[in-house]
N, C-alpha and C positions, 0 to 999 in steps of 0.2 A: 326574724321576731323577736321582740323586745324580750327584756330579764324577765317581767314579772310574767311571761308562758301566753301574751294573751297577742293577738293578729294584731299587726300592724291597722291603724286605720286609715293610713294613708294611700288610696288606690295606686295598683301599681302602676307606670306610665306608663305607654302606650308607645310599643319601638316598630320603626318602618319593618317590612320584612326584610327575610334575608335575602342576599345575594343568591342565586340559585349557585354561582361560585363559592361561596360560603357555607354552602348547606351539610349538614353533620352527614357524614358518610352513610351511616346508616341507611338516611333518606336519596343521598343522589342517585340516579340511575345507574351509575357504573356500579353502582355496589349490589344492587337488587338482582343485577344480571348478575353479578359474582358468584352472589350467594344463590342463585337459581342454575346457574350452573350455564348461562349463556351470554357471557360477557367474551367480548371480544379483542384484545390484546392492542394495543397504538398502533403496533408491527405492522400486526395480522392485517388490521382495517385499514392502513395506509400502502401495505403493500409492501412494509420496506421486509427485508431478513436478509441472511448471512449464513456464510460458512467459511472453512478454513480448507484449502487445496495444498496438497504436499503430495511432492515428487521427490525421490533422488533417482530420476534421471533429466536430465539440460532442456532444457527448451533450444528450440531452432532459431537462428535468430532473424531469417526472414520470416519465419512464422509467424512468432511472437509479435514483430514488429508492426506485423498487417492487420495482428491481431487488435495492438493496441489504438491505433490510429483507426478502427471502425467505431461504430455505432453505438457498439458494446458498451466502452466507454466515455462517450461524450454526448449521445446523442438525449440526455434527458437534460445536460445540463443548459444545452445548443436550446434545446427549446425553452426552456426557462430561460434564456436569456436576449429572446428575441423581442420581446417586448419593453425590454430595459435598455435596450443596449443606446448610446447616446450617439446624434449623429449618424442612425439607423441609413442605411439606401433605400429608394422606393419599396414597397412592397414585391411590385411586379417584379422588380430589377435584383432584388432580393433571392426571391424565390428561383428564377432562373440560373442564378448562379448558384445557389445549393442544388439544384438540378446537374448543375455542370460536374459540379464538386463530388455527388456522390456517385452519377454514371461515374466519374475517373476514377473513384475509388472502390468503385464494385468492380470493374475491368481488374485493377492492379489486386484486390482483394482475391476476386475467380481465380486469378492467375498463381497466387501464393497460396492458398490457403485451401486446406483437405475439406473436402464435404464435412464433417463433423463439426468443423468449427462457422462454416460460411452461414447459415440462419443466426447463431449468433452476431456474428458482426453487420449482418442487416439488420440488427435491432428488434430478434424476433420472437427472440427470450427476457427481454427485459434488457433492463443498463444496470452499470455497474456508477454505484455514485462513490466510491470510496473504496480504497483497499492499499495494504501496507502490507512491509516486509522483504525474505530476503529471495533473491533467485539465480539460480545456476546457468548462465547462460553460455550453451554451446560455441568453443572460437578460443582464439588464442590465449587472450586475456582470464574469458571466464572462467577456467580451470584453474586462474592462481588464485581470484579475486572476489570476493561474492558483489552480487549488486541490490543495492539498496532501490528499493521499489515506492516508491510515493507516490498515492494519487488519489486527486479529489476536482470533481467536477470536470472542467474538461483537460486539467492539466494534470499528464501522465507523466513519469519520470522514475528512470531507471538507470541508475548512477555507480559508478563501479565504486569499490570498498574498499575493507581489507582481506587480506587473506586469508583463504579458509585455512583449518590447520592442517590438515595433509599436504597442503606446504610447507608450514612450517617444522623445524625438523624435531624430531621429540625429545630430544637431549636438552631442549629451553622450556617444554610443556611446565606449569606447575605439577607440582609433586602429587600421585592420586586423581590426574584431571584426565577424564574424557568426554571427547568432545560430541555435543548435542547429534543425536542420531547418526553417532559413529556406524560405519561401516567396514567391517572387515574388507570388502573389495576394493581392492589398492583403487581402481577406478575412480571411486568414490568417497571413502573416507567421511569426512561431515560435508560435503557439498549434496547439496539440496537446494528446492526452492517449498517455501514457504510461506503463503498469500492469504489474511485475513480478506474476502472479498464481502462487501456490503452493498445490495443494490435495491431497488422498485423492479416490482413485478418477475422478479428473478424465476427463469425454470432453472432451479440450482443446479439440476444432474443435468440438462441441457447445457450452462455453461461450464460446467467442471469438462463435460467430455470436450468443450471446446478448446478449453488450457489443455487437457492432455492431449487430444490430435495437435496443435504447438511444439510438443515434445520432438525431441529425435527420435523416429525408429529404432527400428532395433537391430536392424543393418548403419546406420545410421551411428548409434552408439559403438559398437561392433569398431566401427572404424578407428575410430578415439582421436585426439586431441592433434593430433597431426593433418589428419584430413579437416580438421573442423575450421584448423587456422588457415585454409586453403577458400573458407566458401568467403561471401561477401556477406556482411555486416554493417545492414543498417542502423541498426544499434551504436554499436562502440568499434565502429572500423577505425574512427578518426582519432582514436586513443592513442595518447604514443605512455604504451605498459612500461617500458624502463624508466619515465620518468613517472608515471605511480608512483612505483615501485618505489623508488628514490624519497618522493613526497612520503612515503608511508613510513619511510626509516627515519628520514629528518621529523616529523613529528614522534617517534617512537621515541628518536635519540633525547629529544627536547621535552618530553613530557614529564610532570612535575607535580611535586604533592601540592595540596591545600595553601599549604604556607608560602608558593611559589619559590622555594632552593629545591636544587639536584645535580646530581653531579659533585664538581667542583667550584660550581660559577650558582649566582641569584638572578633573580629578575626585575629590575627599574619598575616604576607606579606603569608605564607604558608596554609592557610586555617585553623588553628585550631584556636578553642575555648581558649580566654585566660580571664579569671577572672578578676574581678574588684577588686583592691586591696583593701582592708579594711584602712578607713580612719587613725585608728591606724597604718598601717606599713607604711603609705605616709610619 
């Protein structure tokens, strides 16, 4: 309105109707549904859900491996990739190969997995599209080193990582430090599995039960690490644990602060250790 208080004589220009994507929130259908209590969240609408799996009992390596290789962790990604794979084989040939692989995998899984995990392995309880966390695997190295679980789409990785605090002398712990989820049971200590699981169409209770079925039984747990070391380990069976321990020790020895200096030497621009020159040589 002009300074004189009179309304402008110039007509207001007509603008094109706003895009539905730019509609004010109160007028948007989702907003109205929210006000009426009818809105369905995107996660529910598209069937995405998540949960955290925790256990202070280790996984049996063979059972966990069978579940990791099953449809539970790869079916969705496989289905999505079929139409975009470059150089794909003819559809009929591809279907025959898939059927052969599924039959072979099903037979293998049936021989290893308990009934509580079989339905999940067949893809009947939805599928996991992303999961990440740390894992305790029963075995020679699993009691000494934690496992880093990382999974996205078809790629499921479980790599040995650092030592459990239970394997580190308490005299070297930081003052006043208590490890996360610490148990006074010497068989457990801070060892545990904690994995965030995100999936589509998940029967969360069913998938949780499938993971629990892959843990060691009470009798297997009571047998202890010496018995576990004799088991066939399809996950970490080829890991040289002494070499892994040596690598961790070397990394700790060469750990340095943000400025690149530690101990009695520094690093050059390429990250190589450079010993300090003796005063006589300076």
